[in-house]
C-alpha positions as CSV (number, residue, x, y, z in Angstrom):
1,X,13.0,26.2,43.8
2,X,10.3,25.5,46.4
3,X,11.4,28.5,48.5
4,X,11.4,30.7,45.4
5,X,7.9,29.5,44.4
6,X,6.6,30.4,47.9
7,X,8.3,33.8,47.7
8,X,6.7,34.5,44.3
9,X,3.3,33.5,45.6
10,X,3.7,35.8,48.6
11,X,4.8,38.7,46.4
12,X,1.8,38.2,44.1
13,X,-0.6,38.0,47.0
14,X,0.8,41.3,48.4
15,X,0.4,43.1,45.1
16,X,-3.1,41.7,44.6
17,X,-4.1,42.8,48.1
18,X,-2.7,46.3,47.6
19,X,-4.7,46.7,44.4
20,X,-8.0,45.4,45.8
21,X,-7.7,47.3,49.1
22,X,-7.7,50.7,47.5
23,X,-11.4,50.5,46.8
24,X,-13.7,48.9,49.4
25,X,-16.5,46.6,48.4
26,X,-19.3,48.7,49.8
27,X,-18.6,52.3,48.6
28,X,-15.7,53.0,50.9
29,X,-12.3,53.9,49.6
30,X,-8.7,54.5,50.8
31,X,-8.0,58.2,51.3
32,X,-11.7,59.2,51.6
33,X,-10.7,62.1,53.8
34,X,-7.6,63.3,51.8
35,X,-9.3,66.5,50.8
36,X,-11.9,67.1,53.6
37,X,-9.7,66.2,56.6
38,X,-6.2,65.4,55.3
39,X,-4.8,64.8,58.8
40,X,-7.5,62.4,59.9
41,X,-5.4,59.2,59.8
42,X,-2.4,60.9,61.4
43,X,-4.6,62.2,64.3
44,X,-6.1,58.8,64.9
45,X,-2.6,57.2,64.8
46,X,-1.1,59.6,67.2
47,X,-4.0,59.2,69.6
48,X,-3.8,55.4,69.6
49,X,0.0,55.5,70.0
50,X,-0.4,57.8,73.1
51,X,-2.9,55.5,74.7
52,X,-1.0,52.3,73.8
53,X,2.2,53.7,75.5
54,X,0.3,54.0,78.8
55,X,-1.8,50.9,78.4
56,X,-0.9,48.3,75.8
57,X,-4.1,46.4,76.5
58,X,-6.0,48.9,74.4
59,X,-4.6,47.2,71.3
60,X,-6.5,43.9,71.6
61,X,-9.3,45.9,73.1
62,X,-9.8,47.9,69.9
63,X,-9.4,44.9,67.7
64,X,-12.2,43.1,69.6
65,X,-14.4,46.2,69.6
66,X,-14.1,46.6,65.9
67,X,-15.0,42.9,65.4
68,X,-18.0,43.2,67.7
69,X,-19.2,46.3,65.9
70,X,-19.0,44.8,62.5
71,X,-20.8,41.6,63.5
72,X,-23.8,43.5,64.7
73,X,-25.7,45.8,62.3
74,X,-22.5,46.1,60.2
75,X,-19.5,48.4,60.8
76,X,-21.4,51.5,61.7
77,X,-20.0,52.4,65.2
78,X,-23.2,51.2,66.9
79,X,-21.2,49.5,69.6
80,X,-19.9,52.9,70.6
81,X,-23.3,54.3,71.5
82,X,-24.0,54.4,75.2
83,X,-27.4,53.9,76.9
84,X,-29.2,51.5,79.3
85,X,-30.0,49.0,76.6
86,X,-27.3,49.7,74.0
87,X,-25.0,47.1,72.4
88,X,-22.3,47.8,74.8
89,X,-24.5,46.6,77.7
90,X,-25.0,43.1,76.2
91,X,-23.2,40.3,78.1
92,X,-20.8,39.7,75.2
93,X,-19.8,43.4,75.2
94,X,-19.5,44.2,78.9
95,X,-15.7,43.6,78.9
96,X,-15.0,45.7,75.8
97,X,-12.3,48.3,76.3
98,X,-10.8,51.2,74.3
99,X,-13.8,53.5,74.2
100,X,-11.7,56.3,75.7
101,X,-9.3,56.0,72.7
102,X,-12.1,56.5,70.2
103,X,-13.6,59.4,72.2
104,X,-10.2,61.1,72.5
105,X,-9.6,60.8,68.7
106,X,-13.1,62.1,68.0
107,X,-12.6,65.2,70.1
108,X,-9.4,66.0,68.3
109,X,-11.0,65.4,64.9
110,X,-14.0,67.5,65.7
111,X,-11.6,70.4,66.5
112,X,-9.7,69.9,63.3
113,X,-12.5,69.0,60.9
114,X,-16.0,69.4,62.5
115,X,-18.6,66.9,61.3
116,X,-16.4,65.2,58.8
117,X,-14.9,61.9,60.2
118,X,-17.3,59.2,61.3
119,X,-16.9,57.2,64.6
120,X,-17.1,54.0,62.6
121,X,-14.1,55.1,60.5
122,X,-12.2,56.2,63.6
123,X,-12.7,52.7,65.0
124,X,-11.5,51.0,61.8
125,X,-8.4,53.1,61.6
126,X,-7.6,52.9,65.3
127,X,-7.8,49.1,65.1
128,X,-5.3,49.0,62.2
129,X,-2.9,51.3,64.1
130,X,-3.3,49.3,67.3
131,X,-2.3,46.1,65.5
132,X,0.8,47.8,64.0
133,X,1.9,48.8,67.5
134,X,2.0,45.1,68.5
135,X,4.4,44.5,65.6
136,X,1.5,43.3,63.5
137,X,0.8,44.1,59.9
138,X,-0.4,47.4,58.4
139,X,-3.1,47.6,55.7
140,X,-4.8,50.3,53.7
141,X,-8.1,51.0,55.4
142,X,-11.0,52.0,53.1
143,X,-12.9,54.8,54.7
144,X,-16.2,56.6,54.1
145,X,-18.4,54.8,56.5
146,X,-21.2,56.7,58.2
147,X,-22.5,56.1,61.8
148,X,-25.6,54.1,62.5
149,X,-28.4,55.4,64.8
150,X,-29.5,52.0,66.2
151,X,-27.8,50.2,69.1
152,X,-29.8,47.5,70.9
153,X,-28.3,44.9,73.3
154,X,-30.6,42.3,71.9
155,X,-28.9,42.7,68.5
156,X,-25.6,41.4,70.0
157,X,-27.2,38.0,71.0
158,X,-25.8,36.2,67.9
159,X,-22.1,37.3,68.3
160,X,-19.7,34.3,68.0
161,X,-19.3,32.8,71.4
162,X,-16.6,30.9,73.2
163,X,-18.6,27.7,73.3
164,X,-19.7,27.8,69.7
165,X,-18.9,24.7,67.6
166,X,-16.9,25.1,64.4
167,X,-20.0,24.7,62.4
168,X,-21.7,27.4,64.4
169,X,-18.7,29.7,63.9
170,X,-18.6,29.0,60.2
171,X,-22.3,29.8,59.8
172,X,-22.1,33.1,61.7
173,X,-19.2,34.1,59.5
174,X,-20.8,32.9,56.3
175,X,-24.0,34.8,57.1
176,X,-21.8,38.0,56.8
177,X,-20.0,36.9,53.7
178,X,-16.9,35.7,55.4
179,X,-15.2,32.3,54.5
180,X,-13.8,29.6,56.7
181,X,-10.4,31.0,56.0
182,X,-11.5,34.4,57.2
183,X,-12.8,32.8,60.3
184,X,-9.4,31.2,61.2
185,X,-7.6,34.4,60.2
186,X,-9.7,36.8,62.3
187,X,-9.7,34.4,65.3
188,X,-5.9,34.5,64.9
189,X,-6.2,38.0,66.3
190,X,-6.2,36.3,69.6
191,X,-2.5,36.2,69.2
192,X,-2.7,39.4,71.3
193,X,-4.8,40.0,74.4
194,X,-6.3,38.1,77.4
195,X,-9.5,36.5,78.5
196,X,-11.0,35.8,81.9
197,X,-11.0,32.5,83.8
198,X,-14.8,32.5,83.8
199,X,-14.8,31.9,80.0
200,X,-12.7,28.7,80.0
201,X,-12.2,27.3,83.5
202,X,-15.2,25.0,82.9
203,X,-12.8,23.1,80.6
204,X,-10.5,22.3,83.5
205,X,-12.8,20.6,86.0
206,X,-15.4,17.9,85.5
207,X,-15.5,18.6,81.8
208,X,-15.3,14.8,81.1
209,X,-14.9,11.6,83.0
210,X,-12.5,10.3,80.4
211,X,-9.4,12.0,81.7
212,X,-7.6,11.7,85.0
213,X,-7.9,15.5,85.6
214,X,-11.5,15.7,84.4
215,X,-10.3,18.3,81.9
216,X,-11.2,18.8,78.3
217,X,-9.3,16.1,76.4
218,X,-8.4,18.5,73.6
219,X,-6.1,20.3,76.1
220,X,-2.6,19.1,76.3
221,X,-2.5,17.1,79.6
222,X,0.8,18.8,80.6
223,X,-0.8,22.2,80.1
224,X,-3.9,21.5,82.3
225,X,-2.0,21.9,85.6
226,X,-0.7,25.3,84.5
227,X,-4.2,26.5,83.7
228,X,-5.5,25.1,86.9
229,X,-2.9,27.1,88.9
230,X,-4.0,30.2,87.1
231,X,-7.7,29.5,87.5
232,X,-8.2,27.4,90.6
233,X,-11.6,25.7,91.2
234,X,-14.0,28.4,92.7
235,X,-11.3,31.0,92.2
236,X,-11.5,34.5,90.9
237,X,-13.4,34.3,87.6
238,X,-12.3,37.7,86.5
239,X,-8.6,36.9,86.6
240,X,-7.0,37.6,83.2
241,X,-5.1,34.9,81.3
242,X,-3.1,35.3,78.0
243,X,-5.0,34.0,75.0
244,X,-1.6,33.2,73.3
245,X,0.5,31.5,75.9
246,X,4.1,32.7,75.7
247,X,3.5,35.5,73.2
248,X,0.5,37.5,74.1
249,X,2.0,40.9,73.6
250,X,3.2,40.4,70.0
251,X,1.3,39.8,66.8
252,X,2.6,36.5,65.3
253,X,1.7,33.0,64.4
254,X,2.4,31.4,67.8
255,X,-1.4,31.4,68.5
256,X,-1.7,28.8,65.7
257,X,1.2,26.8,67.1
258,X,-0.5,26.7,70.4
259,X,-3.7,25.3,68.8
260,X,-1.6,22.6,67.3
261,X,0.0,21.8,70.7
262,X,-3.4,21.6,72.4
263,X,-2.9,24.9,74.2
264,X,-5.8,26.9,72.9
265,X,-7.4,28.7,75.8
266,X,-11.0,29.2,74.6
267,X,-12.9,26.1,73.6
268,X,-14.0,27.7,70.3
269,X,-10.4,28.5,69.5
270,X,-9.1,25.0,70.1
271,X,-11.9,23.6,68.0
272,X,-10.3,25.2,65.0
273,X,-7.6,22.5,65.2
274,X,-10.0,19.6,65.8
275,X,-12.1,20.4,62.7
276,X,-10.3,19.1,59.6
277,X,-11.4,22.0,57.4
278,X,-10.2,24.8,59.7
279,X,-7.2,22.8,60.8
280,X,-6.0,22.8,57.2
281,X,-6.0,26.6,57.3
282,X,-4.1,26.7,60.6
283,X,-1.5,24.3,59.1
284,X,-1.0,26.6,56.1
285,X,-0.3,29.5,58.4
286,X,2.3,27.3,60.1
287,X,3.8,26.4,56.7
288,X,3.1,22.8,57.4
289,X,2.0,22.4,53.8
290,X,4.6,24.5,52.0
291,X,3.0,24.4,48.6
292,X,-0.2,26.0,50.1
293,X,1.5,28.1,52.7
294,X,-0.3,31.4,53.7
295,X,1.3,34.6,55.0
296,X,-0.7,35.5,58.1
297,X,0.1,39.2,58.0
298,X,-1.0,39.5,54.4
299,X,-4.2,37.5,54.9
300,X,-5.1,39.2,58.2
301,X,-5.1,42.6,56.5
302,X,-7.1,41.2,53.6
303,X,-9.7,39.7,56.0
304,X,-9.9,42.9,58.1
305,X,-10.7,44.9,55.0
306,X,-13.3,42.4,54.0
307,X,-14.8,42.4,57.5
308,X,-14.6,46.2,57.7
309,X,-17.0,46.5,54.8
310,X,-19.8,44.4,56.3
311,X,-23.1,46.4,56.2
312,X,-21.4,49.8,56.0
313,X,-23.5,52.9,55.7
314,X,-22.4,55.4,53.0
315,X,-23.7,58.3,51.1
316,X,-26.8,59.8,52.8
317,X,-27.4,56.7,55.0
318,X,-26.6,57.2,58.7
319,X,-24.9,60.3,60.1
320,X,-21.6,61.7,61.2
321,X,-21.9,61.8,65.0
322,X,-20.5,64.8,66.9
323,X,-19.9,62.5,69.9
324,X,-19.3,58.8,69.4
325,X,-21.4,57.7,72.4
326,X,-24.6,59.4,71.3
327,X,-26.6,60.1,68.2
328,X,-26.9,63.7,67.0
């Protein structure tokens, strides 16, 4: 009976998500280009697939880029604009990747449907397609966003950071209408991708005097030596390390299992297990509380739609860029 109840809850959640995803919360809607550019989504999908086949790292790259775009000035493609003081030059954005995928898709769409499909929508669609290619979920992406004209590096100063406390993370998400569950869910996107030693090696040496290794006590002691081997003291800070140890190439819940085991790589990620409120959400994704179990794939799609409607520009606001890296 318990298994049947969980199944019924998951089915109900799926149907509810499908119904609410058809119409976005900010004037966007699924199928926005069905008449004006009917092949828009297919063109984006084939472009992402082509790039992914030659470089799978574009998948987490696009996911992170979409996140960083939406958290600054809303989901308006402002992170795609190039320039000496644009968002993409901000410290938090210097390692973003996947711009060539968006540019390639835009070139093809301009040939097929000139001046119709926004760069902001291309990024939202490409992110969904990239997640699918990592065996992650698919979701209906509401479209109809227009592109912003402002892109300033200083606007990116308040992006969530790898040393942020859980309270700081919760506040940054709440400021944009996202809940603590959305926070855990979207950070769960770290199930794919890597980070550089420079963003977490400080946790391995002289972090505290309370442990024999001097490492962050929230790290599983048996895991410390493995990380120190990957990121030796005074070593190459640019060396890449999997964010989801043992399963970085596939979209699954192992990221949450690693948090439970004290194997979160970024300090801000591991904090999600040490905070009682966010730990409860992690446990529900791991089905540790069966009655309140959550399906990560369903909830991830739901949170992505919610995030994708932050501060969008529609109607006569903004523009449809001819080139994603420059305003018209």
